[in-house]
The first five atom37 places (N, CA, C, CB, O) and aatype in JSON, in Angstrom:
{
  "aatype": [20, 20, 20, 20, 20, 20, 20, 20, 20, 20, 20, 20, 20, 20, 20, 20, 20, 20, 20, 20, 20, 20, 20, 20, 20, 20, 20, 20, 20, 20, 20, 20, 20, 20, 20, 20, 20, 20, 20, 20, 20, 20, 20, 20, 20, 20, 20, 20, 20, 20, 20, 20, 20, 20, 20, 20, 20, 20, 20, 20, 20, 20, 20, 20, 20, 20, 20, 20, 20, 20, 20, 20, 20, 20, 20],
  "atom_mask": [
    [1, 1, 1, 1, 1],
    [1, 1, 1, 1, 1],
    [1, 1, 1, 1, 1],
    [1, 1, 1, 1, 1],
    [1, 1, 1, 1, 1],
    [1, 1, 1, 1, 1],
    [1, 1, 1, 1, 1],
    [1, 1, 1, 1, 1],
    [1, 1, 1, 1, 1],
    [1, 1, 1, 1, 1],
    [1, 1, 1, 1, 1],
    [1, 1, 1, 1, 1],
    [1, 1, 1, 1, 1],
    [1, 1, 1, 1, 1],
    [1, 1, 1, 1, 1],
    [1, 1, 1, 1, 1],
    [1, 1, 1, 1, 1],
    [1, 1, 1, 1, 1],
    [1, 1, 1, 1, 1],
    [1, 1, 1, 1, 1],
    [1, 1, 1, 1, 1],
    [1, 1, 1, 1, 1],
    [1, 1, 1, 1, 1],
    [1, 1, 1, 1, 1],
    [1, 1, 1, 1, 1],
    [1, 1, 1, 1, 1],
    [1, 1, 1, 1, 1],
    [1, 1, 1, 1, 1],
    [1, 1, 1, 1, 1],
    [1, 1, 1, 1, 1],
    [1, 1, 1, 1, 1],
    [1, 1, 1, 1, 1],
    [1, 1, 1, 1, 1],
    [1, 1, 1, 1, 1],
    [1, 1, 1, 1, 1],
    [1, 1, 1, 1, 1],
    [1, 1, 1, 1, 1],
    [1, 1, 1, 1, 1],
    [1, 1, 1, 1, 1],
    [1, 1, 1, 1, 1],
    [1, 1, 1, 1, 1],
    [1, 1, 1, 1, 1],
    [1, 1, 1, 1, 1],
    [1, 1, 1, 1, 1],
    [1, 1, 1, 1, 1],
    [1, 1, 1, 1, 1],
    [1, 1, 1, 1, 1],
    [1, 1, 1, 1, 1],
    [1, 1, 1, 1, 1],
    [1, 1, 1, 1, 1],
    [1, 1, 1, 1, 1],
    [1, 1, 1, 1, 1],
    [1, 1, 1, 1, 1],
    [1, 1, 1, 1, 1],
    [1, 1, 1, 1, 1],
    [1, 1, 1, 1, 1],
    [1, 1, 1, 1, 1],
    [1, 1, 1, 1, 1],
    [1, 1, 1, 1, 1],
    [1, 1, 1, 1, 1],
    [1, 1, 1, 1, 1],
    [1, 1, 1, 1, 1],
    [1, 1, 1, 1, 1],
    [1, 1, 1, 1, 1],
    [1, 1, 1, 1, 1],
    [1, 1, 1, 1, 1],
    [1, 1, 1, 1, 1],
    [1, 1, 1, 1, 1],
    [1, 1, 1, 1, 1],
    [1, 1, 1, 1, 1],
    [1, 1, 1, 1, 1],
    [1, 1, 1, 1, 1],
    [1, 1, 1, 1, 1],
    [1, 1, 1, 1, 1],
    [1, 1, 1, 1, 1]
  ],
  "atom_positions": [
    [[14.43, 4.04, 3.61], [13.96, 3.72, 2.29], [14.62, 2.43, 1.83], [14.25, 4.86, 1.31], [15.68, 2.06, 2.32]],
    [[14.01, 1.76, 0.9], [14.52, 0.49, 0.43], [15.71, 0.72, -0.5], [13.43, -0.3, -0.29], [15.67, 1.59, -1.37]],
    [[16.78, -0.06, -0.3], [17.95, 0.06, -1.15], [17.76, -0.69, -2.45], [19.19, -0.46, -0.42], [18.02, -0.14, -3.53]],
    [[17.3, -1.91, -2.37], [17.08, -2.72, -3.57], [15.79, -3.5, -3.38], [18.28, -3.68, -3.85], [15.71, -4.38, -2.53]],
    [[14.78, -3.19, -4.17], [13.49, -3.84, -4.02], [13.55, -5.31, -4.39], [12.46, -3.13, -4.86], [12.65, -6.07, -4.01]],
    [[14.58, -5.74, -5.12], [14.64, -7.12, -5.55], [14.77, -8.09, -4.38], [15.79, -7.31, -6.52], [14.4, -9.26, -4.5]],
    [[15.3, -7.63, -3.25], [15.44, -8.52, -2.1], [14.25, -8.42, -1.16], [16.72, -8.19, -1.34], [14.16, -9.17, -0.19]],
    [[13.33, -7.5, -1.44], [12.15, -7.32, -0.61], [10.92, -7.87, -1.31], [11.96, -5.84, -0.26], [10.84, -7.88, -2.54]],
    [[9.98, -8.32, -0.5], [8.69, -8.73, -1.03], [7.63, -7.79, -0.45], [8.37, -10.23, -0.69], [7.73, -7.43, 0.72]],
    [[6.65, -7.41, -1.22], [5.59, -6.57, -0.66], [4.86, -7.33, 0.46], [4.58, -6.14, -1.76], [4.79, -8.56, 0.45]],
    [[4.33, -6.58, 1.42], [3.55, -7.19, 2.48], [2.16, -7.55, 2.0], [3.46, -6.26, 3.69], [1.55, -8.51, 2.47]],
    [[1.65, -6.76, 1.05], [0.31, -6.99, 0.5], [0.23, -6.34, -0.87], [-0.8, -6.44, 1.45], [1.05, -5.48, -1.21]],
    [[-0.76, -6.74, -1.66], [-0.97, -6.15, -2.98], [-2.46, -5.91, -3.21], [-0.38, -7.07, -4.1], [-3.31, -6.62, -2.67]],
    [[-2.75, -4.91, -4.01], [-4.1, -4.65, -4.5], [-4.03, -4.76, -6.01], [-4.65, -3.23, -4.02], [-3.29, -4.01, -6.66]],
    [[-4.78, -5.68, -6.58], [-4.76, -5.9, -8.02], [-5.59, -4.82, -8.7], [-5.3, -7.31, -8.38], [-6.75, -4.6, -8.36]],
    [[-4.98, -4.15, -9.68], [-5.68, -3.11, -10.42], [-6.15, -3.66, -11.77], [-4.77, -1.88, -10.62], [-7.28, -3.41, -12.18]],
    [[-5.29, -4.4, -12.45], [-5.65, -5.11, -13.67], [-4.69, -6.28, -13.81], [-5.6, -4.16, -14.94], [-3.93, -6.57, -12.89]],
    [[-4.72, -6.97, -14.96], [-3.9, -8.18, -15.07], [-2.4, -7.9, -15.12], [-4.29, -8.93, -16.3], [-1.61, -8.83, -14.95]],
    [[-1.98, -6.66, -15.34], [-0.55, -6.36, -15.4], [-0.09, -5.28, -14.42], [-0.19, -5.94, -16.77], [1.08, -4.91, -14.42]],
    [[-1.0, -4.78, -13.6], [-0.64, -3.73, -12.65], [-1.14, -4.09, -11.26], [-1.23, -2.37, -13.09], [-2.3, -4.43, -11.07]],
    [[-0.23, -4.01, -10.3], [-0.61, -4.17, -8.89], [-0.12, -2.97, -8.1], [-0.04, -5.49, -8.3], [0.9, -2.37, -8.43]],
    [[-0.85, -2.64, -7.07], [-0.43, -1.61, -6.13], [0.19, -2.36, -4.96], [-1.63, -0.68, -5.69], [-0.52, -3.0, -4.19]],
    [[1.5, -2.27, -4.82], [2.23, -3.01, -3.79], [2.3, -2.21, -2.5], [3.63, -3.36, -4.27], [2.62, -1.02, -2.51]],
    [[2.01, -2.86, -1.4], [2.16, -2.26, -0.08], [3.45, -2.83, 0.5], [0.91, -2.55, 0.87], [3.51, -4.0, 0.87]],
    [[4.47, -1.99, 0.56], [5.81, -2.43, 0.96], [6.01, -2.4, 2.47], [6.85, -1.57, 0.29], [6.72, -3.24, 3.01]],
    [[5.4, -1.43, 3.14], [5.64, -1.29, 4.58], [4.49, -0.51, 5.21], [6.99, -0.57, 4.86], [3.77, 0.22, 4.54]],
    [[4.34, -0.69, 6.52], [3.36, 0.06, 7.31], [4.1, 0.71, 8.46], [2.2, -0.87, 7.83], [4.84, 0.05, 9.18]],
    [[3.9, 2.0, 8.63], [4.55, 2.74, 9.7], [3.47, 3.19, 10.68], [5.37, 3.97, 9.14], [2.57, 3.95, 10.34]],
    [[3.59, 2.7, 11.93], [2.63, 3.04, 12.97], [3.15, 4.23, 13.76], [2.36, 1.84, 13.91], [4.35, 4.32, 14.04]],
    [[2.26, 5.12, 14.13], [2.63, 6.3, 14.9], [1.4, 7.16, 15.1], [3.75, 7.1, 14.21], [0.27, 6.67, 15.07]],
    [[1.63, 8.45, 15.31], [0.51, 9.38, 15.47], [-0.33, 9.37, 14.19], [1.02, 10.83, 15.78], [-1.55, 9.3, 14.25]],
    [[0.34, 9.43, 13.05], [-0.33, 9.3, 11.75], [0.19, 8.04, 11.09], [-0.09, 10.56, 10.83], [1.32, 8.01, 10.6]],
    [[-0.62, 6.98, 11.07], [-0.21, 5.73, 10.44], [-0.06, 5.95, 8.94], [-1.23, 4.59, 10.73], [-0.85, 6.67, 8.32]],
    [[0.97, 5.31, 8.35], [1.23, 5.47, 6.93], [1.56, 4.11, 6.3], [2.38, 6.47, 6.7], [2.0, 3.18, 6.98]],
    [[1.33, 4.03, 5.0], [1.73, 2.84, 4.24], [2.66, 3.29, 3.12], [0.48, 2.08, 3.67], [2.49, 4.37, 2.55]],
    [[3.63, 2.45, 2.8], [4.55, 2.7, 1.7], [4.04, 1.91, 0.5], [6.03, 2.3, 2.07], [4.09, 0.68, 0.49]],
    [[3.54, 2.63, -0.52], [2.89, 1.97, -1.66], [3.48, 2.46, -2.97], [1.38, 2.22, -1.64], [3.98, 3.58, -3.07]],
    [[3.41, 1.59, -3.98], [3.86, 1.94, -5.32], [3.31, 0.97, -6.35], [5.38, 1.97, -5.38], [3.01, -0.18, -6.02]],
    [[3.17, 1.43, -7.57], [2.69, 0.58, -8.66], [3.82, -0.34, -9.13], [2.16, 1.43, -9.83], [4.94, 0.11, -9.38]],
    [[3.5, -1.63, -9.26], [4.47, -2.63, -9.69], [5.79, -2.43, -8.93], [4.7, -2.56, -11.22], [5.8, -2.5, -7.71]],
    [[6.89, -2.2, -9.63], [8.16, -2.0, -8.96], [8.68, -0.58, -9.09], [9.19, -2.95, -9.5], [9.88, -0.34, -9.01]],
    [[7.77, 0.38, -9.29], [8.15, 1.78, -9.34], [8.49, 2.28, -7.94], [7.03, 2.64, -9.97], [8.18, 1.61, -6.96]],
    [[9.11, 3.44, -7.86], [9.46, 4.0, -6.56], [8.22, 4.23, -5.72], [10.24, 5.31, -6.73], [7.3, 4.92, -6.15]],
    [[8.19, 3.66, -4.51], [7.01, 3.82, -3.65], [7.0, 5.16, -2.94], [6.96, 2.7, -2.62], [8.02, 5.86, -2.87]],
    [[5.84, 5.51, -2.42], [5.71, 6.75, -1.63], [4.86, 6.46, -0.41], [5.08, 7.89, -2.49], [4.04, 5.54, -0.4]],
    [[5.06, 7.28, 0.63], [4.29, 7.13, 1.86], [2.93, 7.79, 1.7], [5.06, 7.75, 3.07], [2.83, 8.92, 1.23]],
    [[1.87, 7.08, 2.1], [0.5, 7.59, 2.07], [-0.1, 7.45, 3.46], [-0.38, 6.83, 1.0], [0.09, 6.43, 4.13]],
    [[-0.83, 8.45, 3.89], [-1.46, 8.44, 5.21], [-2.66, 7.5, 5.21], [-1.89, 9.85, 5.61], [-3.46, 7.49, 4.28]],
    [[-2.77, 6.73, 6.28], [-3.94, 5.85, 6.47], [-5.05, 6.64, 7.14], [-3.57, 4.58, 7.31], [-4.8, 7.38, 8.1]],
    [[-6.25, 6.48, 6.65], [-7.43, 7.11, 7.24], [-8.35, 6.0, 7.72], [-8.16, 8.05, 6.21], [-8.45, 4.95, 7.09]],
    [[-9.03, 6.23, 8.84], [-9.9, 5.21, 9.42], [-11.35, 5.69, 9.36], [-9.49, 4.89, 10.88], [-11.64, 6.84, 9.67]],
    [[-12.24, 4.79, 8.97], [-13.67, 5.07, 8.98], [-14.36, 4.05, 9.88], [-14.27, 5.05, 7.54], [-13.82, 2.97, 10.13]],
    [[-15.52, 4.39, 10.36], [-16.23, 3.49, 11.27], [-16.76, 2.24, 10.57], [-17.39, 4.24, 11.92], [-16.72, 1.15, 11.14]],
    [[-17.24, 2.39, 9.34], [-17.9, 1.24, 8.7], [-17.13, 0.65, 7.52], [-19.25, 1.65, 8.23], [-17.48, -0.45, 7.07]],
    [[-16.1, 1.33, 7.01], [-15.39, 0.82, 5.84], [-13.96, 0.39, 6.14], [-15.37, 1.87, 4.77], [-13.26, -0.05, 5.22]],
    [[-13.5, 0.49, 7.34], [-12.12, 0.13, 7.67], [-11.15, 1.23, 7.26], [-11.74, -1.17, 6.99], [-11.55, 2.38, 7.07]],
    [[-9.89, 0.88, 7.14], [-8.85, 1.85, 6.8], [-8.69, 1.97, 5.29], [-7.5, 1.44, 7.43], [-8.91, 1.01, 4.55]],
    [[-8.32, 3.17, 4.85], [-8.05, 3.4, 3.44], [-6.92, 4.41, 3.31], [-9.31, 3.89, 2.71], [-6.59, 5.12, 4.27]],
    [[-6.33, 4.47, 2.13], [-5.32, 5.47, 1.81], [-5.61, 5.99, 0.41], [-3.87, 4.89, 1.91], [-6.32, 5.35, -0.37]],
    [[-5.05, 7.15, 0.08], [-5.24, 7.76, -1.23], [-3.9, 7.74, -1.96], [-5.8, 9.21, -1.12], [-2.91, 8.27, -1.46]],
    [[-3.89, 7.11, -3.14], [-2.69, 7.06, -3.98], [-3.08, 7.5, -5.38], [-2.05, 5.61, -4.0], [-4.02, 6.95, -5.96]],
    [[-2.38, 8.49, -5.92], [-2.67, 9.04, -7.26], [-4.14, 9.45, -7.37], [-2.34, 8.0, -8.36], [-4.8, 9.17, -8.36]],
    [[-4.62, 10.12, -6.35], [-5.99, 10.65, -6.3], [-7.08, 9.58, -6.34], [-6.2, 11.59, -7.44], [-8.22, 9.89, -6.67]],
    [[-6.74, 8.34, -6.02], [-7.71, 7.25, -5.95], [-7.68, 6.68, -4.54], [-7.4, 6.15, -7.02], [-6.62, 6.49, -3.95]],
    [[-8.85, 6.42, -4.01], [-8.99, 5.88, -2.65], [-8.97, 4.35, -2.7], [-10.31, 6.38, -1.98], [-9.75, 3.73, -3.42]],
    [[-8.06, 3.74, -1.92], [-7.92, 2.29, -1.85], [-8.16, 1.82, -0.43], [-6.52, 1.84, -2.35], [-7.59, 2.38, 0.51]],
    [[-8.98, 0.82, -0.27], [-9.27, 0.26, 1.05], [-8.28, -0.86, 1.35], [-10.73, -0.26, 1.12], [-7.93, -1.63, 0.47]],
    [[-7.85, -0.95, 2.6], [-6.99, -2.07, 2.99], [-7.75, -3.39, 2.96], [-6.41, -1.83, 4.38], [-7.14, -4.46, 2.91]],
    [[-9.08, -3.32, 2.99], [-9.89, -4.54, 2.88], [-9.73, -5.19, 1.51], [-11.36, -4.22, 3.15], [-9.99, -6.39, 1.36]],
    [[-9.31, -4.42, 0.5], [-9.12, -4.95, -0.85], [-7.74, -5.57, -1.04], [-9.33, -3.86, -1.88], [-7.47, -6.2, -2.06]],
    [[-6.86, -5.39, -0.07], [-5.48, -5.87, -0.21], [-5.4, -7.36, 0.08], [-4.54, -5.09, 0.73], [-6.08, -7.87, 0.97]],
    [[-4.54, -8.05, -0.68], [-4.26, -9.47, -0.45], [-2.92, -9.56, 0.25], [-4.26, -10.29, -1.8], [-1.9, -9.12, -0.28]],
    [[-2.93, -10.14, 1.45], [-1.7, -10.29, 2.22], [-0.85, -11.39, 1.58], [-2.01, -10.62, 3.71], [-1.35, -12.45, 1.21]],
    [[0.46, -11.12, 1.47], [1.39, -12.11, 0.94], [2.12, -12.78, 2.08], [2.39, -11.46, -0.04], [2.45, -12.15, 3.08]],
    [[2.35, -14.06, 1.92], [3.04, -14.81, 2.98], [4.52, -14.81, 2.73], [2.51, -16.25, 3.08], [5.28, -15.39, 3.5]]
  ]
}
């Protein structure tokens, strides 16, 4: 888990509105791929990645489905 988020930058973000972003902090590859996501700088949680044939990968956070295609990668 992250000790201090101030020294970390998200890998990608999904914009929800002008003051809220869903930050993707990390991706864990394995039998069940997961992403570490959280709103703004709140405590993140691990969400399972699901794959579809025509829509790409998505995850569910707070009962809402988010596609990785909507994420903006940060450099």
